[in-house]
C-alpha positions, 0 to 999 in steps of 0.5 A: 549808414547813409552818407549825405554830401551837400554840393552848392549848385551855383558854385563850381571849383576851382576858380581863378583869382587875381590881386593887384596893388598899385602905388598911387602916392603922388610924390614920384620919389615915394616908394611903397613897400608891400610884403604879401602872404597866405597860409601856404604861400609867401610872395616876398617883399616888393618895392613899388615906384609911383604908378607901379603895380604889383600883381599875382594870381592863383587858382583855388583848388580847396573845398568850397567851405574853405577860403584862401586869404592873402594879407599884405604888410605895407610900409610908406616913408618911415612911420606909416604902416598897415596890414590888410587882408587883400583877398578872401575867397569867401567874400561875397559876389566874387565870381562871374561867368567869364572863363580864363584861357584854361577854361577855369571860371574867372573871379573878380580882380581885387584892385587895390590903390594905395594913396597918401590917406590910405587904401582903396579897393576898386568897386568895379572890375575895370576902374577908370575914375576915382569914384570907382574906388572905395576907401577901406582903411587909413595908414597907421602911424608909429606902429601896427595894429591888428589886421583889418578885415576888409569886405 
């Protein structure tokens, strides 16, 4: 019996990932609530004040053909909600050649900015100006719909 194992030459595991969620709501009294989780990890409920950032990082030790996905359920005021996939390790162009202090290949930081009109994802690793963010999803009013798969 011949066993063939396919290994993708340009992919090495594990990788380090970081997710940041920022409250970009303009009114200082407006709180943003985010509850985030993956299939194996519940991060709890976090209440963010204006300009506050909630972040977490993880190392994916799973097989290259499996993907880690984190979702967040967001609430703002009384009637605005949405649920988004905020990271999927299977999304393209996620890793670079930089290494973390533990000598683990580093991957892109997924920086989300939540504003009055919806959810934005940074298109650059170090966003500085508003054009460095891309609109991904609006707020939903009076209820939830299915998760939005953002790429």
